[in-house]
C-alpha positions as CSV (number, residue, x, y, z in Angstrom):
1,M,15.9,177.9,-0.8
2,A,15.2,181.5,-1.5
3,G,13.9,183.8,-4.1
4,R,12.8,187.4,-4.6
5,N,9.1,186.8,-5.0
6,C,8.8,183.4,-3.4
7,V,6.7,182.3,-0.3
8,A,8.0,183.0,3.1
9,V,7.5,180.6,5.9
10,Y,8.2,181.4,9.7
11,L,9.1,178.2,11.3
12,D,10.7,176.4,14.2
13,L,11.6,172.9,13.2
14,L,11.2,171.5,16.7
15,S,7.5,172.2,16.0
16,Q,5.7,169.3,14.4
17,P,3.4,171.3,12.2
18,C,6.5,173.5,10.9
19,R,8.2,170.3,10.0
20,A,5.1,169.3,7.9
21,V,5.0,172.6,6.0
22,H,8.9,172.4,5.4
23,I,8.7,169.1,4.2
24,L,5.9,169.7,1.7
25,L,7.9,172.8,0.3
26,N,11.1,171.0,0.1
27,Y,10.0,167.7,-1.2
28,N,8.0,169.4,-4.0
29,K,10.7,171.9,-4.8
30,V,8.6,175.1,-4.2
31,P,10.9,178.0,-3.9
32,F,10.6,179.5,-0.4
33,T,12.2,181.8,2.1
34,L,12.8,180.2,5.5
35,R,12.6,182.6,8.4
36,T,13.4,180.6,11.6
37,V,11.6,181.7,14.8
38,A,13.1,180.0,17.9
39,L,10.3,179.6,20.4
40,R,12.8,178.9,23.1
41,K,14.3,182.3,22.7
42,G,10.9,184.0,22.8
43,E,11.4,185.3,19.1
44,N,7.6,184.5,18.6
45,K,6.8,187.2,21.1
46,T,8.5,190.1,19.2
47,T,6.3,193.0,18.0
48,E,7.3,192.3,14.4
49,F,6.0,188.7,14.6
50,T,3.0,189.4,16.7
51,R,1.9,191.8,13.9
52,L,2.0,188.8,11.8
53,N,0.2,186.3,14.2
54,P,-1.2,187.8,17.3
55,M,-1.4,184.4,18.7
56,Q,2.3,184.3,18.6
57,K,2.6,180.7,17.2
58,V,4.2,179.1,14.2
59,P,3.9,178.2,11.5
60,V,3.1,181.5,9.6
61,L,3.0,181.9,5.8
62,E,3.5,185.2,4.0
63,D,2.9,185.2,0.3
64,N,3.0,188.7,-1.5
65,G,1.4,190.4,1.5
66,F,-1.2,187.5,2.2
67,V,-0.7,186.3,5.8
68,L,-1.9,182.7,6.7
69,T,-1.6,181.0,10.1
70,E,-2.5,177.5,11.1
71,S,-0.8,174.7,9.7
72,A,-3.7,172.7,8.1
73,A,-4.8,176.0,6.3
74,I,-1.1,176.6,5.2
75,L,-0.7,173.0,3.9
76,R,-4.0,173.2,1.8
77,Y,-3.2,176.6,0.6
78,L,0.3,175.5,-0.7
79,V,-1.1,172.4,-2.5
80,T,-3.8,174.6,-4.2
81,K,-1.6,177.7,-5.1
82,Y,1.6,176.0,-6.2
83,N,0.6,173.2,-8.3
84,I,1.8,170.5,-5.9
85,P,0.7,167.0,-7.1
86,E,-3.0,166.7,-6.1
87,H,-2.5,163.3,-4.3
88,W,-1.3,165.4,-1.4
89,Y,-4.9,167.0,-1.2
90,P,-7.1,165.3,-3.8
91,S,-9.7,167.2,-5.9
92,Q,-12.1,164.4,-5.9
93,P,-14.6,165.1,-3.2
94,E,-14.7,161.7,-1.3
95,R,-10.9,161.4,-1.3
96,R,-10.4,165.1,-0.2
97,A,-13.2,164.4,2.5
98,K,-11.2,161.6,4.0
99,V,-8.0,163.6,4.2
100,D,-10.1,166.4,5.9
101,E,-11.5,164.0,8.3
102,Y,-8.0,162.9,9.5
103,I,-6.7,166.5,9.7
104,A,-9.8,167.2,12.0
105,W,-9.3,164.1,14.2
106,H,-5.6,164.8,14.3
107,Q,-6.1,168.1,16.1
108,T,-8.1,166.4,19.0
109,Y,-6.2,163.1,19.2
110,T,-2.9,162.5,17.5
111,R,-1.3,165.8,18.1
112,P,-2.3,166.6,21.8
113,H,-1.8,163.0,23.0
114,T,1.7,162.7,21.3
115,A,2.7,166.1,22.4
116,S,1.8,165.2,25.9
117,V,4.4,162.5,26.0
118,F,7.1,164.8,24.7
119,I,6.1,167.6,27.1
120,T,6.1,165.4,30.1
121,E,9.3,163.5,29.3
122,V,11.5,166.1,27.7
123,L,10.2,169.7,27.7
124,R,8.8,170.2,31.2
125,P,11.8,168.6,33.0
126,R,14.1,170.7,30.8
127,L,12.4,174.0,31.6
128,S,11.9,173.2,35.2
129,G,15.1,171.3,36.1
130,S,12.9,168.8,37.8
131,P,12.7,165.0,37.1
132,V,10.3,163.4,34.9
133,D,7.0,162.9,36.7
134,A,6.7,159.2,36.2
135,V,3.0,159.0,37.1
136,R,2.1,161.6,34.5
137,L,4.2,160.0,32.0
138,E,2.6,156.7,32.3
139,R,-0.9,158.3,32.0
140,A,0.2,160.2,29.0
141,L,1.5,156.8,27.3
142,A,-1.8,155.0,28.2
143,V,-3.8,157.7,26.5
144,L,-1.4,157.7,23.5
145,T,-1.8,153.9,23.2
146,E,-5.5,154.2,22.8
147,T,-5.0,156.7,20.1
148,L,-2.6,154.8,18.2
149,G,-5.1,151.9,18.3
150,L,-7.6,154.1,16.8
151,L,-5.3,155.5,14.2
152,E,-4.8,151.9,13.0
153,S,-8.3,150.7,13.0
154,M,-10.0,154.1,11.9
155,F,-7.5,155.3,9.3
156,L,-4.8,152.9,8.4
157,K,-6.6,149.7,8.2
158,R,-5.1,147.7,5.4
159,Q,-4.2,150.7,3.3
160,P,-0.4,151.7,2.5
161,F,-1.2,155.3,3.7
162,L,-3.8,156.7,6.1
163,C,-6.2,157.8,3.3
164,G,-5.6,155.2,0.7
165,D,-2.9,154.2,-1.8
166,D,-1.1,157.6,-2.0
167,I,0.6,159.7,0.5
168,T,-1.5,162.9,1.6
169,L,-1.3,165.7,4.0
170,A,-2.8,163.5,6.6
171,D,0.3,161.2,6.6
172,L,2.6,164.1,6.6
173,L,0.8,165.8,9.8
174,A,0.6,162.4,11.5
175,V,4.3,161.2,10.8
176,C,5.7,164.6,12.0
177,E,3.7,164.5,15.1
178,L,4.5,160.8,16.1
179,M,8.3,161.5,15.6
180,Q,8.0,164.1,18.4
181,P,8.7,161.7,21.3
182,L,11.9,160.6,19.7
183,G,13.4,163.9,21.2
184,G,13.2,161.8,24.5
185,D,14.8,158.7,22.7
186,R,11.2,157.1,22.8
187,D,9.8,155.4,19.7
188,V,6.0,155.3,20.3
189,L,5.6,153.0,17.4
190,S,8.2,150.3,18.3
191,D,5.6,147.9,19.4
192,R,3.1,148.5,16.5
193,P,4.3,146.7,13.3
194,K,1.7,148.0,11.1
195,L,2.3,151.7,12.1
196,L,6.0,151.1,11.9
197,Q,5.6,149.8,8.3
198,W,3.5,152.9,7.5
199,R,6.1,155.3,8.9
200,S,8.8,153.5,6.9
201,R,6.8,153.9,3.8
202,V,6.1,157.7,4.4
203,Q,9.8,158.2,5.2
204,S,10.9,156.4,2.1
205,A,8.6,158.4,-0.2
206,L,9.9,161.7,1.5
207,G,13.5,161.0,1.1
208,E,16.1,163.4,2.3
209,S,13.4,166.2,2.9
210,F,12.2,164.0,5.9
211,D,15.6,163.8,7.6
212,H,16.3,167.5,6.9
213,A,13.3,168.7,8.6
214,H,13.9,166.4,11.6
215,S,17.6,167.2,12.0
216,V,16.7,169.6,15.1
217,L,14.7,166.8,16.7
218,Y,17.6,164.3,16.2
219,K,19.9,166.8,18.0
220,V,17.5,167.0,20.9
221,R,17.4,163.2,21.1
222,D,21.2,163.0,21.0
223,N,21.4,165.6,23.8
224,F,18.9,163.7,25.8
225,K,20.8,160.5,25.4
226,S,24.0,162.0,26.4
227,K,22.6,163.1,29.8
228,L,21.1,159.7,30.8
């Protein structure tokens, strides 16, 4: 989608938080200009992009001269600025605080522990040409297993979604992250029925916007499988 005065987002859809931003915009029909930044080609290190984000990371949002980095800040801004339904980021203080609680927890647990599996099984071998380090992978999976247990017990509990009865930014960030190991044909939720049901609810709620955002990851998975 594009428009003369619409928000621009700089994304690489192999990036988990970039997919979350893309899904939020696409699902809620917010007009936006997509500017792809291919990390694998070093496009994040160009002079032009570095002016936008000196950290050389995606996603980045640009809205009529206003520039914002960091996915959680971008998602919150979009909900507030573009009249996205408030269930994504509730205005009621206690409900909003629960979403903020998960987002903070996500950065220390779900994100690094899930990414570690993908990096160990897919990214590092692809970049180095060396085989998967089985010991390191086993260790990464063990850490992720503990995190998934906490995700169930601390957040999901008996609720349909992580923060209650409605889908929120917490679910969006979590599901995009937990999809990442699929790039190595690994479903980290395969032996966790409660989290599988949760993911199914999230995916069903998001419809085509979910698969659209994950199309690049699906291609990585298919390429990985073809080389086994």
